[in-house]
C-alpha positions as CSV (number, residue, x, y, z in Angstrom):
1,X,0.0,0.0,0.0
2,X,1.3,3.4,-1.0
3,X,1.0,5.7,2.0
4,X,2.9,8.6,0.4
5,X,1.1,12.0,0.4
6,X,1.5,14.4,-2.5
7,X,2.7,17.7,-1.0
8,X,1.6,20.0,-3.8
9,X,-1.8,18.4,-4.1
10,X,-2.4,18.7,-0.4
11,X,-1.1,22.2,-0.5
12,X,-3.5,23.2,-3.3
13,X,-6.4,21.5,-1.5
14,X,-5.9,23.1,1.8
15,X,-5.0,26.5,0.2
16,X,-8.2,26.4,-1.8
17,X,-10.4,25.5,1.2
18,X,-8.9,28.1,3.4
19,X,-9.0,30.8,0.7
20,X,-12.7,30.0,0.1
21,X,-13.5,30.3,3.8
22,X,-11.6,33.6,4.1
23,X,-13.3,35.0,1.0
24,X,-16.8,33.9,1.8
25,X,-16.6,35.2,5.4
26,X,-16.9,38.8,4.0
27,X,-20.2,38.3,2.2
28,X,-21.5,36.3,5.2
29,X,-20.8,39.2,7.5
30,X,-22.4,41.7,5.0
31,X,-25.5,39.6,4.3
32,X,-26.2,38.1,7.7
33,X,-25.9,41.3,9.8
34,X,-22.5,40.9,11.3
35,X,-22.4,37.1,11.8
36,X,-18.7,36.3,12.0
37,X,-17.7,39.9,12.0
38,X,-15.4,39.3,15.0
39,X,-13.1,37.3,12.7
40,X,-12.5,40.0,10.1
41,X,-10.4,42.2,12.4
42,X,-8.0,39.5,13.6
43,X,-7.6,38.0,10.1
44,X,-7.0,41.5,8.8
45,X,-4.0,41.8,11.1
46,X,-2.7,38.5,9.8
47,X,-3.5,39.1,6.1
48,X,-2.6,42.7,5.2
49,X,-5.4,44.3,3.1
50,X,-8.1,42.0,4.3
51,X,-11.2,43.9,5.3
52,X,-15.0,44.1,4.9
53,X,-15.0,44.9,1.1
54,X,-14.9,42.9,-2.1
55,X,-11.3,44.0,-2.7
56,X,-10.4,43.1,0.8
57,X,-12.0,39.7,0.5
58,X,-9.9,39.0,-2.7
59,X,-6.7,40.2,-1.1
60,X,-7.4,38.0,2.0
61,X,-8.2,35.0,-0.2
62,X,-4.8,35.3,-2.0
63,X,-3.0,35.5,1.3
64,X,-5.0,32.6,2.7
65,X,-4.3,30.5,-0.3
66,X,-0.6,31.0,0.1
67,X,-0.8,30.3,3.8
68,X,-2.9,27.2,3.3
69,X,-0.6,26.0,0.5
70,X,2.5,26.2,2.7
71,X,0.7,24.5,5.6
72,X,-0.5,21.7,3.3
73,X,3.0,21.1,1.9
74,X,4.5,21.0,5.4
75,X,1.8,18.7,6.7
76,X,2.4,16.3,3.7
77,X,6.1,16.4,4.2
78,X,5.8,15.6,7.9
79,X,3.3,12.8,7.2
80,X,5.6,11.3,4.6
81,X,8.5,11.4,7.1
82,X,6.5,9.8,9.9
83,X,4.8,7.2,7.6
84,X,8.2,5.8,6.5
């Protein structure tokens, strides 16, 4: 059984999921009257340019994809080392 994890594939998957969440949080806050609004500020300190606007959501999604991609690659690398 091949237990090897593909680092780039996992990086893209986690990056895409995290970027989707960070992007979709902005319309959720706008449309649902502040639901989740407490997360915009802290994420804005982590992802420069992320705020309660369409441009901010796009900027945050780009940052989040990069962050998630790196996390996915590292997770896959550690998994492959431990699974040997």
